[in-house]
C-alpha positions in Angstrom: 0.0 0.0 0.0 2.8 2.4 0.9 4.5 1.6 -2.5 1.3 2.4 -4.3 1.0 5.8 -2.4 4.6 6.5 -3.3 4.1 5.9 -7.0 1.0 7.9 -7.1 2.8 10.8 -5.2 5.7 10.7 -7.8 3.2 10.7 -10.7 1.5 13.8 -9.2 4.8 15.5 -8.7 5.7 14.7 -12.2 2.5 16.3 -13.4 3.1 19.4 -11.3 6.7 19.7 -12.4 7.3 23.3 -13.5 9.9 22.4 -16.1 7.7 19.8 -17.8 4.8 22.4 -18.0 7.2 24.9 -19.6 8.2 22.3 -22.1 4.6 21.4 -22.7 3.7 25.1 -23.3 6.7 25.5 -25.6 5.7 22.5 -27.6 2.1 24.0 -27.9 3.6 27.3 -29.0 5.8 25.5 -31.8 2.7 23.6 -32.9 0.5 26.8 -33.1 3.2 28.6 -35.1 3.4 25.6 -37.4 -0.4 25.5 -37.9 -0.5 29.2 -38.6 2.4 28.8 -41.0 4.4 31.7 -39.8 7.2 30.5 -42.1 4.9 31.6 -44.9 5.3 35.3 -44.8 2.2 37.2 -44.7 2.9 40.9 -44.3 0.1 42.7 -42.4 2.3 45.8 -41.6 0.7 47.7 -44.5 -2.7 47.1 -42.9 -1.6 47.8 -39.3 -3.2 50.8 -37.6 -2.2 51.7 -34.2 -3.6 54.6 -32.1 -4.5 55.7 -28.6 -8.1 55.2 -27.6 -8.3 57.1 -24.4 -5.8 55.3 -22.2 -5.8 52.2 -24.4 -3.4 51.1 -27.1 -5.7 50.2 -30.0 -4.5 48.0 -32.8 -6.3 47.2 -36.1 -4.9 44.9 -38.8 -8.2 44.5 -40.8 -8.2 44.9 -44.6 -10.4 48.1 -44.3 -8.3 49.6 -41.4 -6.4 52.3 -43.5 -9.6 53.2 -45.6 -11.5 53.6 -42.4 -9.0 55.9 -40.8 -8.9 58.0 -43.9 -12.7 58.2 -44.0 -12.8 59.2 -40.3 -10.2 62.1 -41.0 -12.6 63.3 -43.7 -15.9 62.7 -42.1 -15.3 63.8 -38.4 -14.8 67.4 -39.2 -18.0 67.4 -41.3 -20.3 65.9 -38.7 -22.7 68.6 -37.3 -21.8 70.0 -33.9 -25.3 69.1 -32.5 -24.8 65.5 -33.3 -23.2 63.8 -30.2 -21.5 60.5 -29.8 -24.7 59.3 -28.2 -26.7 60.3 -31.2 -24.3 58.2 -33.2 -24.6 55.2 -31.0 -28.3 55.3 -31.3 -28.1 55.6 -35.1 -25.9 52.4 -35.1 -28.5 50.6 -33.1 -31.3 51.7 -35.5 -29.2 50.5 -38.4 -28.9 47.0 -37.0 -32.6 47.0 -36.3 -33.4 47.8 -39.7 -31.2 45.0 -40.9 -33.0 42.5 -38.7 -36.3 43.7 -40.0 -35.0 43.3 -43.5 -34.1 39.6 -42.9 -37.6 38.9 -41.4 -39.6 40.5 -44.0 -37.3 39.5 -46.8 -38.2 35.9 -46.4 -41.8 36.8 -47.6 -40.8 39.2 -50.2 -37.2 39.4 -51.2 -37.4 43.4 -51.9 -37.2 43.8 -48.1 -33.7 42.3 -48.1 -32.4 45.7 -49.5 -33.0 46.9 -45.8 -30.2 44.6 -44.8 -27.3 46.3 -46.4 -28.8 49.8 -45.8 -29.0 49.0 -42.1 -25.4 47.5 -42.0 -24.1 50.7 -43.6 -26.1 52.9 -41.2 -24.7 50.6 -38.3 -21.2 51.1 -39.6 -21.5 54.9 -39.5 -23.0 55.1 -36.0 -20.8 52.3 -34.5 -17.6 53.6 -36.1 -17.9 57.3 -35.5 -19.4 57.6 -32.0 -16.0 57.1 -30.4 -14.1 58.8 -33.3 -16.1 62.0 -33.0 -15.6 62.1 -29.3 -11.8 61.9 -29.7 -11.8 64.4 -32.6 -13.7 66.9 -30.4 -11.5 66.0 -27.3 -14.7 65.3 -25.3 -14.0 61.7 -24.4 -15.7 59.9 -21.5 -13.5 56.8 -21.1 -15.5 54.7 -18.6 -18.9 55.7 -19.9 -17.8 55.3 -23.6 -16.2 51.9 -23.1 -19.1 50.5 -21.2 -21.7 51.8 -23.7 -19.7 50.8 -26.8 -19.3 47.1 -25.5 -22.9 46.7 -24.2 -24.5 48.2 -27.2 -22.4 46.0 -29.5 -23.5 42.9 -27.6 -27.2 44.0 -27.9 -26.7 44.7 -31.6 -25.2 41.2 -32.4 -28.2 39.6 -30.5 -30.6 41.6 -32.4 -28.9 40.8 -35.8 -28.8 37.1 -35.1 -32.5 37.1 -34.0 -33.3 38.8 -37.2 -31.7 36.1 -39.2 -33.1 33.2 -37.0 -36.6 34.6 -37.2 -36.5 35.0 -40.9 -36.9 31.5 -42.2 -33.7 31.6 -44.1 -31.7 30.2 -41.1 -32.7 28.1 -38.1 -32.9 30.1 -34.9 -30.5 27.7 -33.2 -27.8 28.2 -35.9 -28.3 32.0 -35.8 -27.9 32.0 -32.0 -24.6 30.0 -32.5 -23.3 32.8 -34.6 -24.2 35.3 -31.8 -22.5 33.1 -29.3 -19.3 32.8 -31.2 -19.2 36.6 -31.9 -19.8 37.5 -28.2 -17.1 34.9 -27.2 -14.7 36.8 -29.5 -15.8 40.1 -28.0 -15.1 38.6 -24.5 -11.5 37.7 -25.7 -10.9 41.2 -26.9 -12.3 42.6 -23.6 -10.1 40.3 -21.4 -7.0 41.5 -23.5 -7.9 45.0 -22.7 -8.2 44.1 -19.1 -4.9 42.4 -18.7 -2.7 44.3 -21.3 -4.7 47.6 -21.8 -4.5 46.8 -25.5 -7.7 46.9 -27.7 -7.4 44.4 -30.5 -10.0 45.7 -33.1 -9.4 42.8 -35.5 -8.6 39.2 -35.8 -5.8 39.0 -38.6 -7.3 40.8 -41.6 -10.9 40.6 -40.4 -12.7 43.0 -38.1 -16.3 44.2 -37.6 -16.3 46.1 -41.0 -15.2 43.0 -42.8 -18.0 41.0 -41.0 -20.6 43.6 -42.2 -19.3 43.3 -45.8 -19.8 39.5 -45.5 -23.3 40.1 -44.2 -23.9 42.4 -47.3 -22.6 39.7 -49.7 -24.7 37.0 -47.9 -27.8 39.1 -48.4 -27.1 39.5 -52.0 -26.9 35.7 -52.4 -30.2 35.4 -50.6 -31.9 37.9 -53.0 -30.8 36.0 -56.1 -30.7 32.4 -55.0 -33.9 30.5 -54.1 -34.1 28.7 -50.7 -33.3 25.0 -51.0 -34.1 22.5 -48.4 -32.0 19.5 -47.4 -33.2 16.7 -45.3 -30.3 15.9 -42.9 -31.4 12.9 -40.6 -34.9 14.4 -40.3 -33.8 18.0 -40.0 -34.6 20.3 -42.9 -31.8 22.8 -43.4 -31.3 25.5 -46.0 -28.0 26.3 -47.8 -28.0 29.4 -45.7 -28.0 27.2 -42.4 -24.8 25.6 -43.7 -23.3 29.0 -44.6 -24.1 30.6 -41.1 -22.8 27.3 -39.4 -19.7 27.3 -41.4 -19.0 31.0 -40.4 -19.5 30.1 -36.9 -17.1 27.3 -37.0 -14.4 29.4 -38.7 -15.0 32.1 -35.9 -14.5 29.2 -33.3 -11.3 28.1 -34.8 -10.0 31.6 -35.0 -11.0 32.1 -31.3 -9.2 29.0 -30.2 -6.0 29.9 -32.0 -6.2 33.4 -30.5 -6.7 32.0 -27.1 -3.7 29.7 -27.3 -1.4 32.5 -28.7 -2.4 35.1 -26.1 -2.3 32.4 -23.4 1.3 31.6 -24.4 2.3 35.3 -24.5 0.8 36.1 -21.1 2.5 33.0 -19.6 5.8 34.0 -20.9 5.3 37.6 -19.5 4.2 36.4 -16.1 7.1 33.9 -15.6 10.0 36.0 -17.1 10.9 37.3 -13.6 10.6 34.0 -11.8 13.7 32.8 -10.0 
């Protein structure tokens, strides 16, 4: 009995051994780098935008990052003085509501689908410029602005997903899966802000604007392509169910890779001063 307990203790000690954990994490890092194919050089430096958002360091490597910054430089001085950041936030919510209504009504009459891209453009304007105009006018409210921005974005993605799920194009379960994945990615970004004070506004070459563009293209396909139903083990799914589910899976994989990379980075930062 004593020998058995000794063996169990040694195994537990091996599991908790610090060096073995470091080797394990290093192996994971090597594997992640191999999967990501870092040896295949993908230069994102030309897309990278860095700026101060109140006290945070904001980074954006999305495809549209440069174009958006130039648009902000042109549009911000031309926004009427009476229009406050709160007005723009409300405009963004109205835009996403218009898109949700467009999906629901568009299932019965495809003409209503034109509301979807219109709403997404309105949402882009309100969501992108509420904080930008505050910084341009030097009237920022860091705590209020951060809270309102994040909670409104959460409500917006729920509204948008419900619009898709109640439309008939996509099952509600799959639409809500999309919302869950998006909200999980938002949580990842917010946690990085908390531990590193760095706002990562994109995942690689994709950010919120790119997601809106995908939504517009998705809607164009809905307008021109009739709904086709497939019997999958007694469940009738449309081609749009597969499309939204596929997008959710891609977002999940991007999230998992981001978690591993950020976890490894934070681990190395935390142990660098260990004796």
